[in-house]
Biopython code that builds the backbone (N, CA, C, O; Angstrom):
import numpy as np
from Bio.PDB.StructureBuilder import StructureBuilder

atoms = [
    (1, "MET", "N", (91.850, -14.390, 50.247)),
    (1, "MET", "CA", (92.463, -13.100, 50.743)),
    (1, "MET", "C", (92.639, -12.237, 49.495)),
    (1, "MET", "O", (93.048, -12.718, 48.438)),
    (2, "ASP", "N", (92.330, -10.989, 49.641)),
    (2, "ASP", "CA", (92.331, -9.999, 48.411)),
    (2, "ASP", "C", (93.844, -9.455, 48.438)),
    (2, "ASP", "O", (94.629, -9.590, 49.377)),
    (3, "ASN", "N", (94.094, -8.800, 47.194)),
    (3, "ASN", "CA", (95.364, -8.250, 47.003)),
    (3, "ASN", "C", (95.446, -6.814, 47.318)),
    (3, "ASN", "O", (96.389, -6.160, 46.872)),
    (4, "ASN", "N", (94.500, -6.244, 48.081)),
    (4, "ASN", "CA", (94.531, -4.869, 48.464)),
    (4, "ASN", "C", (95.326, -4.604, 49.704)),
    (4, "ASN", "O", (95.455, -5.499, 50.539)),
    (5, "PHE", "N", (95.896, -3.354, 49.881)),
    (5, "PHE", "CA", (96.538, -3.117, 51.060)),
    (5, "PHE", "C", (96.402, -1.658, 51.531)),
    (5, "PHE", "O", (96.051, -0.807, 50.714)),
    (6, "PHE", "N", (96.641, -1.353, 52.710)),
    (6, "PHE", "CA", (96.495, 0.006, 53.211)),
    (6, "PHE", "C", (97.872, 0.312, 53.885)),
    (6, "PHE", "O", (98.626, -0.507, 54.410)),
    (7, "ILE", "N", (98.045, 1.671, 53.762)),
    (7, "ILE", "CA", (99.202, 2.396, 54.489)),
    (7, "ILE", "C", (98.598, 3.509, 55.283)),
    (7, "ILE", "O", (97.938, 4.399, 54.746)),
    (8, "VAL", "N", (98.857, 3.442, 56.720)),
    (8, "VAL", "CA", (98.406, 4.361, 57.666)),
    (8, "VAL", "C", (99.494, 5.192, 58.198)),
    (8, "VAL", "O", (100.528, 4.665, 58.608)),
    (9, "ARG", "N", (99.311, 6.485, 58.213)),
    (9, "ARG", "CA", (100.500, 7.301, 58.452)),
    (9, "ARG", "C", (99.887, 8.468, 59.363)),
    (9, "ARG", "O", (98.762, 8.921, 59.155)),
    (10, "VAL", "N", (100.710, 8.905, 60.373)),
    (10, "VAL", "CA", (100.279, 10.066, 61.196)),
    (10, "VAL", "C", (101.208, 11.178, 60.748)),
    (10, "VAL", "O", (102.424, 11.021, 60.632)),
    (11, "PHE", "N", (100.503, 12.422, 60.480)),
    (11, "PHE", "CA", (101.257, 13.536, 60.078)),
    (11, "PHE", "C", (101.086, 14.647, 61.000)),
    (11, "PHE", "O", (99.961, 15.044, 61.306)),
    (12, "GLN", "N", (102.192, 15.185, 61.472)),
    (12, "GLN", "CA", (102.348, 16.230, 62.482)),
    (12, "GLN", "C", (101.517, 16.147, 63.706)),
    (12, "GLN", "O", (101.035, 17.154, 64.226)),
    (13, "GLN", "N", (101.343, 14.909, 64.182)),
    (13, "GLN", "CA", (100.634, 14.521, 65.278)),
    (13, "GLN", "C", (99.277, 15.045, 65.395)),
    (13, "GLN", "O", (98.758, 15.118, 66.508)),
    (14, "THR", "N", (98.544, 15.483, 64.151)),
    (14, "THR", "CA", (97.192, 15.961, 64.224)),
    (14, "THR", "C", (96.425, 15.254, 63.064)),
    (14, "THR", "O", (95.196, 15.322, 63.064)),
    (15, "ILE", "N", (97.075, 14.582, 62.080)),
    (15, "ILE", "CA", (96.354, 14.184, 61.005)),
    (15, "ILE", "C", (96.716, 12.670, 60.842)),
    (15, "ILE", "O", (97.890, 12.301, 60.891)),
    (16, "ILE", "N", (95.770, 11.881, 60.663)),
    (16, "ILE", "CA", (95.840, 10.447, 60.244)),
    (16, "ILE", "C", (95.559, 10.432, 58.718)),
    (16, "ILE", "O", (94.491, 10.850, 58.271)),
    (17, "GLU", "N", (96.470, 9.976, 57.996)),
    (17, "GLU", "CA", (96.388, 9.566, 56.526)),
    (17, "GLU", "C", (96.166, 8.098, 56.147)),
    (17, "GLU", "O", (96.925, 7.278, 56.664)),
    (18, "ILE", "N", (95.320, 7.714, 55.400)),
    (18, "ILE", "CA", (95.169, 6.240, 54.977)),
    (18, "ILE", "C", (95.091, 6.346, 53.547)),
    (18, "ILE", "O", (94.336, 7.091, 52.923)),
    (19, "TYR", "N", (96.057, 5.420, 53.008)),
    (19, "TYR", "CA", (96.179, 5.132, 51.739)),
    (19, "TYR", "C", (95.733, 3.754, 51.314)),
    (19, "TYR", "O", (96.245, 2.760, 51.830)),
    (20, "PHE", "N", (94.825, 3.664, 50.421)),
    (20, "PHE", "CA", (94.198, 2.325, 50.060)),
    (20, "PHE", "C", (94.675, 1.905, 48.551)),
    (20, "PHE", "O", (94.281, 2.551, 47.581)),
    (21, "TYR", "N", (95.420, 0.945, 48.436)),
    (21, "TYR", "CA", (95.872, 0.345, 47.256)),
    (21, "TYR", "C", (95.044, -0.714, 46.713)),
    (21, "TYR", "O", (95.075, -1.797, 47.297)),
    (22, "ASN", "N", (94.270, -0.568, 45.635)),
    (22, "ASN", "CA", (93.411, -1.616, 44.982)),
    (22, "ASN", "C", (94.327, -2.323, 44.037)),
    (22, "ASN", "O", (94.672, -1.786, 42.984)),
    (23, "ASN", "N", (94.734, -3.534, 44.393)),
    (23, "ASN", "CA", (95.933, -4.134, 43.550)),
    (23, "ASN", "C", (95.200, -5.339, 42.886)),
    (23, "ASN", "O", (95.810, -6.402, 42.767)),
    (24, "ASN", "N", (93.939, -5.220, 42.457)),
    (24, "ASN", "CA", (93.341, -6.317, 41.636)),
    (24, "ASN", "C", (93.891, -6.493, 40.198)),
    (24, "ASN", "O", (93.843, -7.563, 39.590)),
    (25, "ASN", "N", (94.393, -5.398, 39.731)),
    (25, "ASN", "CA", (94.923, -5.338, 38.448)),
    (25, "ASN", "C", (94.154, -6.048, 37.315)),
    (25, "ASN", "O", (94.666, -6.845, 36.529)),
    (26, "LEU", "N", (92.890, -5.671, 37.326)),
    (26, "LEU", "CA", (92.009, -6.277, 36.227)),
    (26, "LEU", "C", (92.361, -5.661, 34.849)),
    (26, "LEU", "O", (92.217, -6.255, 33.780)),
    (27, "LEU", "N", (92.820, -4.449, 34.988)),
    (27, "LEU", "CA", (93.154, -3.873, 33.625)),
    (27, "LEU", "C", (94.599, -4.119, 33.037)),
    (27, "LEU", "O", (94.969, -3.720, 31.932)),
    (28, "LYS", "N", (95.380, -4.855, 33.961)),
    (28, "LYS", "CA", (96.708, -5.116, 33.649)),
    (28, "LYS", "C", (97.577, -3.937, 33.505)),
    (28, "LYS", "O", (98.452, -3.883, 32.640)),
    (29, "VAL", "N", (97.337, -2.971, 34.363)),
    (29, "VAL", "CA", (97.969, -1.781, 34.445)),
    (29, "VAL", "C", (99.205, -1.846, 35.310)),
    (29, "VAL", "O", (99.074, -2.416, 36.393)),
    (30, "ASP", "N", (100.279, -1.391, 35.021)),
    (30, "ASP", "CA", (101.571, -1.540, 35.844)),
    (30, "ASP", "C", (101.429, -0.501, 37.100)),
    (30, "ASP", "O", (101.860, -0.783, 38.218)),
    (31, "GLN", "N", (100.847, 0.599, 36.825)),
    (31, "GLN", "CA", (100.738, 1.622, 38.001)),
    (31, "GLN", "C", (99.606, 1.246, 38.912)),
    (31, "GLN", "O", (98.553, 0.752, 38.510)),
    (32, "CYS", "N", (99.912, 1.534, 40.264)),
    (32, "CYS", "CA", (98.804, 1.383, 41.156)),
    (32, "CYS", "C", (98.710, 2.620, 41.989)),
    (32, "CYS", "O", (99.560, 2.866, 42.845)),
    (33, "TYR", "N", (97.644, 3.440, 41.743)),
    (33, "TYR", "CA", (97.567, 4.672, 42.450)),
    (33, "TYR", "C", (96.487, 4.587, 43.666)),
    (33, "TYR", "O", (95.389, 4.067, 43.468)),
    (34, "PRO", "N", (96.819, 5.077, 44.827)),
    (34, "PRO", "CA", (95.998, 4.846, 45.966)),
    (34, "PRO", "C", (94.752, 5.841, 46.047)),
    (34, "PRO", "O", (94.727, 6.886, 45.398)),
    (35, "ILE", "N", (93.772, 5.457, 46.852)),
    (35, "ILE", "CA", (92.877, 6.271, 47.288)),
    (35, "ILE", "C", (93.181, 6.767, 48.587)),
    (35, "ILE", "O", (93.464, 5.991, 49.500)),
    (36, "CYS", "N", (93.144, 8.059, 48.746)),
    (36, "CYS", "CA", (93.698, 8.800, 50.012)),
    (36, "CYS", "C", (92.537, 9.274, 50.750)),
    (36, "CYS", "O", (91.596, 9.837, 50.193)),
    (37, "PHE", "N", (92.601, 9.032, 52.103)),
    (37, "PHE", "CA", (91.732, 9.639, 53.181)),
    (37, "PHE", "C", (92.622, 10.419, 54.104)),
    (37, "PHE", "O", (93.681, 9.977, 54.549)),
    (38, "VAL", "N", (92.144, 11.567, 54.355)),
    (38, "VAL", "CA", (92.865, 12.423, 55.432)),
    (38, "VAL", "C", (91.791, 12.778, 56.573)),
    (38, "VAL", "O", (90.667, 13.190, 56.287)),
    (39, "PHE", "N", (92.251, 12.575, 57.944)),
    (39, "PHE", "CA", (91.387, 12.802, 58.987)),
    (39, "PHE", "C", (92.040, 13.697, 60.011)),
    (39, "PHE", "O", (93.178, 13.456, 60.411)),
    (40, "TYR", "N", (91.365, 14.683, 60.422)),
    (40, "TYR", "CA", (92.027, 15.722, 61.520)),
    (40, "TYR", "C", (91.490, 15.179, 62.820)),
    (40, "TYR", "O", (90.430, 15.623, 63.261)),
    (41, "LEU", "N", (92.180, 14.218, 63.474)),
    (41, "LEU", "CA", (91.873, 13.841, 64.775)),
    (41, "LEU", "C", (90.273, 13.634, 64.951)),
    (41, "LEU", "O", (89.623, 14.108, 65.884)),
    (42, "GLY", "N", (89.767, 12.870, 63.927)),
    (42, "GLY", "CA", (88.309, 12.656, 64.231)),
    (42, "GLY", "C", (88.107, 11.445, 65.152)),
    (42, "GLY", "O", (88.986, 10.733, 65.638)),
    (43, "ASP", "N", (86.726, 11.347, 65.301)),
    (43, "ASP", "CA", (86.257, 10.332, 66.241)),
    (43, "ASP", "C", (86.162, 8.942, 65.384)),
    (43, "ASP", "O", (85.636, 8.865, 64.274)),
    (44, "PHE", "N", (86.730, 7.915, 66.059)),
    (44, "PHE", "CA", (86.780, 6.677, 65.499)),
    (44, "PHE", "C", (85.675, 6.206, 64.638)),
    (44, "PHE", "O", (85.868, 5.675, 63.544)),
    (45, "SER", "N", (84.421, 6.431, 65.199)),
    (45, "SER", "CA", (83.142, 6.044, 64.609)),
    (45, "SER", "C", (82.938, 6.786, 63.246)),
    (45, "SER", "O", (82.426, 6.273, 62.250)),
    (46, "GLN", "N", (83.410, 8.067, 63.341)),
    (46, "GLN", "CA", (83.152, 9.015, 62.099)),
    (46, "GLN", "C", (84.283, 8.511, 60.937)),
    (46, "GLN", "O", (84.020, 8.457, 59.736)),
    (47, "ILE", "N", (85.479, 8.183, 61.479)),
    (47, "ILE", "CA", (86.370, 7.691, 60.368)),
    (47, "ILE", "C", (85.929, 6.339, 59.687)),
    (47, "ILE", "O", (86.039, 6.141, 58.478)),
    (48, "THR", "N", (85.444, 5.477, 60.541)),
    (48, "THR", "CA", (84.954, 4.178, 60.061)),
    (48, "THR", "C", (83.690, 4.349, 59.150)),
    (48, "THR", "O", (83.531, 3.675, 58.132)),
    (49, "TYR", "N", (82.931, 5.159, 59.522)),
    (49, "TYR", "CA", (81.733, 5.525, 58.802)),
    (49, "TYR", "C", (82.145, 5.984, 57.335)),
    (49, "TYR", "O", (81.737, 5.434, 56.312)),
    (50, "LEU", "N", (83.002, 7.056, 57.378)),
    (50, "LEU", "CA", (83.451, 7.558, 56.123)),
    (50, "LEU", "C", (84.106, 6.533, 55.216)),
    (50, "LEU", "O", (83.943, 6.555, 53.996)),
    (51, "LEU", "N", (84.831, 5.661, 55.826)),
    (51, "LEU", "CA", (85.660, 4.610, 55.023)),
    (51, "LEU", "C", (84.624, 3.522, 54.529)),
    (51, "LEU", "O", (84.836, 2.884, 53.498)),
    (52, "SER", "N", (83.557, 3.343, 55.263)),
    (52, "SER", "CA", (82.447, 2.281, 54.770)),
    (52, "SER", "C", (81.759, 2.817, 53.527)),
    (52, "SER", "O", (81.160, 2.028, 52.796)),
    (53, "LEU", "N", (81.810, 4.081, 53.253)),
    (53, "LEU", "CA", (81.173, 4.675, 52.138)),
    (53, "LEU", "C", (81.977, 4.444, 50.898)),
    (53, "LEU", "O", (81.414, 4.595, 49.813)),
    (54, "CYS", "N", (83.361, 4.057, 50.952)),
    (54, "CYS", "CA", (84.084, 3.660, 49.748)),
    (54, "CYS", "C", (83.780, 2.253, 49.308)),
    (54, "CYS", "O", (83.926, 1.241, 49.993)),
    (55, "ASP", "N", (83.327, 2.329, 48.045)),
    (55, "ASP", "CA", (82.871, 0.842, 47.636)),
    (55, "ASP", "C", (84.050, -0.208, 47.634)),
    (55, "ASP", "O", (83.824, -1.373, 47.960)),
    (56, "GLU", "N", (85.237, 0.190, 47.286)),
    (56, "GLU", "CA", (86.391, -0.557, 47.154)),
    (56, "GLU", "C", (86.641, -1.229, 48.543)),
    (56, "GLU", "O", (86.795, -2.444, 48.660)),
    (57, "ILE", "N", (86.670, -0.339, 49.599)),
    (57, "ILE", "CA", (86.830, -0.879, 51.035)),
    (57, "ILE", "C", (85.866, -1.685, 51.462)),
    (57, "ILE", "O", (86.138, -2.665, 52.155)),
    (58, "PHE", "N", (84.534, -1.359, 51.082)),
    (58, "PHE", "CA", (83.473, -2.122, 51.438)),
    (58, "PHE", "C", (83.640, -3.636, 50.940)),
    (58, "PHE", "O", (83.116, -4.568, 51.550)),
    (59, "HIS", "N", (84.372, -3.800, 49.843)),
    (59, "HIS", "CA", (84.506, -5.239, 49.314)),
    (59, "HIS", "C", (85.882, -5.959, 49.681)),
    (59, "HIS", "O", (86.228, -7.055, 49.240)),
    (60, "CYS", "N", (86.556, -5.220, 50.498)),
    (60, "CYS", "CA", (87.787, -5.889, 51.194)),
    (60, "CYS", "C", (87.528, -7.044, 52.080)),
    (60, "CYS", "O", (86.428, -7.134, 52.624)),
    (61, "SER", "N", (88.417, -7.908, 52.267)),
    (61, "SER", "CA", (87.966, -8.996, 53.228)),
    (61, "SER", "C", (87.879, -8.522, 54.626)),
    (61, "SER", "O", (88.419, -7.467, 54.958)),
    (62, "THR", "N", (87.151, -9.339, 55.546)),
    (62, "THR", "CA", (86.987, -8.968, 56.837)),
    (62, "THR", "C", (88.319, -8.887, 57.551)),
    (62, "THR", "O", (88.408, -8.107, 58.500)),
    (63, "ILE", "N", (89.324, -9.588, 57.204)),
    (63, "ILE", "CA", (90.685, -9.500, 57.988)),
    (63, "ILE", "C", (91.164, -8.230, 57.698)),
    (63, "ILE", "O", (91.576, -7.539, 58.629)),
    (64, "HIS", "N", (91.181, -7.761, 56.435)),
    (64, "HIS", "CA", (91.655, -6.376, 56.205)),
    (64, "HIS", "C", (90.938, -5.323, 56.957)),
    (64, "HIS", "O", (91.479, -4.351, 57.483)),
    (65, "LYS", "N", (89.742, -5.584, 56.964)),
    (65, "LYS", "CA", (88.852, -4.411, 57.706)),
    (65, "LYS", "C", (89.127, -4.375, 59.222)),
    (65, "LYS", "O", (89.048, -3.326, 59.863)),
    (66, "PHE", "N", (89.433, -5.485, 59.735)),
    (66, "PHE", "CA", (89.894, -5.635, 61.232)),
    (66, "PHE", "C", (91.205, -5.008, 61.391)),
    (66, "PHE", "O", (91.398, -4.179, 62.281)),
    (67, "TYR", "N", (92.150, -5.382, 60.535)),
    (67, "TYR", "CA", (93.371, -4.807, 60.513)),
    (67, "TYR", "C", (93.359, -3.306, 60.385)),
    (67, "TYR", "O", (93.996, -2.645, 61.205)),
    (68, "LEU", "N", (92.707, -2.737, 59.451)),
    (68, "LEU", "CA", (92.508, -1.244, 59.276)),
    (68, "LEU", "C", (92.061, -0.609, 60.547)),
    (68, "LEU", "O", (92.636, 0.396, 60.967)),
    (69, "GLY", "N", (90.996, -1.189, 61.217)),
    (69, "GLY", "CA", (90.534, -0.733, 62.386)),
    (69, "GLY", "C", (91.487, -0.666, 63.547)),
    (69, "GLY", "O", (91.521, 0.289, 64.323)),
    (70, "LYS", "N", (92.229, -1.684, 63.626)),
    (70, "LYS", "CA", (93.318, -1.786, 64.585)),
    (70, "LYS", "C", (94.383, -0.751, 64.561)),
    (70, "LYS", "O", (94.826, -0.204, 65.571)),
    (71, "GLU", "N", (94.807, -0.494, 63.213)),
    (71, "GLU", "CA", (95.750, 0.339, 62.913)),
    (71, "GLU", "C", (95.346, 1.882, 63.085)),
    (71, "GLU", "O", (96.151, 2.759, 63.397)),
    (72, "ILE", "N", (94.006, 2.079, 62.839)),
    (72, "ILE", "CA", (93.447, 3.493, 62.988)),
    (72, "ILE", "C", (93.457, 3.765, 64.455)),
    (72, "ILE", "O", (93.809, 4.875, 64.857)),
    (73, "PHE", "N", (93.061, 2.736, 65.356)),
    (73, "PHE", "CA", (92.953, 2.923, 66.732)),
    (73, "PHE", "C", (94.367, 3.133, 67.264)),
    (73, "PHE", "O", (94.551, 4.005, 68.113)),
    (74, "LYS", "N", (95.394, 2.375, 66.811)),
    (74, "LYS", "CA", (96.681, 2.568, 67.273)),
    (74, "LYS", "C", (97.212, 4.027, 66.986)),
    (74, "LYS", "O", (97.889, 4.643, 67.810)),
    (75, "ALA", "N", (96.856, 4.524, 65.771)),
    (75, "ALA", "CA", (97.265, 5.758, 65.421)),
    (75, "ALA", "C", (96.711, 6.848, 66.177)),
    (75, "ALA", "O", (97.366, 7.867, 66.391)),
    (76, "GLN", "N", (95.412, 6.666, 66.636)),
    (76, "GLN", "CA", (94.810, 7.718, 67.485)),
    (76, "GLN", "C", (95.555, 7.625, 68.881)),
    (76, "GLN", "O", (95.911, 8.657, 69.450)),
    (77, "ILE", "N", (95.766, 6.480, 69.374)),
    (77, "ILE", "CA", (96.409, 6.519, 70.672)),
    (77, "ILE", "C", (97.801, 7.140, 70.617)),
    (77, "ILE", "O", (98.245, 7.866, 71.507)),
    (78, "SER", "N", (98.458, 6.802, 69.509)),
    (78, "SER", "CA", (99.779, 7.391, 69.463)),
    (78, "SER", "C", (99.739, 8.922, 69.477)),
    (78, "SER", "O", (100.554, 9.569, 70.135)),
    (79, "ILE", "N", (98.811, 9.471, 68.764)),
    (79, "ILE", "CA", (98.582, 10.937, 68.710)),
    (79, "ILE", "C", (98.307, 11.367, 70.116)),
    (79, "ILE", "O", (98.940, 12.307, 70.596)),
    (80, "GLN", "N", (97.367, 10.709, 70.821)),
    (80, "GLN", "CA", (96.920, 11.229, 72.235)),
    (80, "GLN", "C", (98.070, 11.218, 73.249)),
    (80, "GLN", "O", (98.143, 12.049, 74.155)),
    (81, "LEU", "N", (98.931, 10.276, 73.063)),
    (81, "LEU", "CA", (100.137, 10.020, 73.851)),
    (81, "LEU", "C", (101.442, 10.592, 73.382)),
    (81, "LEU", "O", (102.531, 10.331, 73.892)),
    (82, "ASN", "N", (101.225, 11.453, 72.293)),
    (82, "ASN", "CA", (102.360, 12.178, 71.658)),
    (82, "ASN", "C", (103.599, 11.162, 71.339)),
    (82, "ASN", "O", (104.774, 11.493, 71.499)),
    (83, "GLN", "N", (103.216, 9.990, 70.905)),
    (83, "GLN", "CA", (104.140, 9.053, 70.612)),
    (83, "GLN", "C", (104.381, 8.777, 68.970)),
    (83, "GLN", "O", (103.546, 9.113, 68.130)),
    (84, "CYS", "N", (105.339, 8.276, 68.724)),
    (84, "CYS", "CA", (105.664, 7.918, 67.199)),
    (84, "CYS", "C", (104.805, 6.733, 66.714)),
    (84, "CYS", "O", (104.803, 5.682, 67.354)),
    (85, "TYR", "N", (104.148, 6.873, 65.707)),
    (85, "TYR", "CA", (103.345, 5.704, 65.210)),
    (85, "TYR", "C", (104.097, 4.976, 64.327)),
    (85, "TYR", "O", (104.734, 5.524, 63.428)),
    (86, "ILE", "N", (104.082, 3.712, 64.511)),
    (86, "ILE", "CA", (104.783, 2.770, 63.393)),
    (86, "ILE", "C", (103.668, 1.650, 63.108)),
    (86, "ILE", "O", (103.266, 0.960, 64.046)),
    (87, "GLN", "N", (103.190, 1.480, 61.856)),
    (87, "GLN", "CA", (102.405, 0.464, 61.337)),
    (87, "GLN", "C", (102.918, -0.957, 61.409)),
    (87, "GLN", "O", (104.092, -1.208, 61.140)),
    (88, "ASP", "N", (102.057, -1.883, 61.765)),
    (88, "ASP", "CA", (102.681, -3.197, 61.801)),
    (88, "ASP", "C", (102.605, -3.698, 60.353)),
    (88, "ASP", "O", (103.060, -4.803, 60.058)),
]
sb = StructureBuilder()
sb.init_structure("model")
sb.init_model(0)
sb.init_chain("A")
sb.init_seg("    ")
for serial, (resi, resn, name, xyz) in enumerate(atoms, 1):
    if name == "N":
        sb.init_residue(resn, " ", resi, " ")
    sb.init_atom(name, np.array(xyz, "f"), 0.0, 1.0, " ", f" {name:<3s}", serial, name[0])
structure = sb.get_structure()
């Protein structure tokens, strides 16, 4: 399992924000800055295509990729149903 993690957030019921933290710490740096993605109610296939272009996400474990897909799908459903999104 890798040390990377994602934070998925819904902003103003129209925007899905994804923060990817690459926590490999190869440079022994204390700070960890995220790679940020912002989507305006995009199609799920468009979101996953754009994320697949990021080399760091491409090298994540399969478990992390499945988890991210599940959370993006939950965020889209919460927006469509006008519900509050809470990440697992």
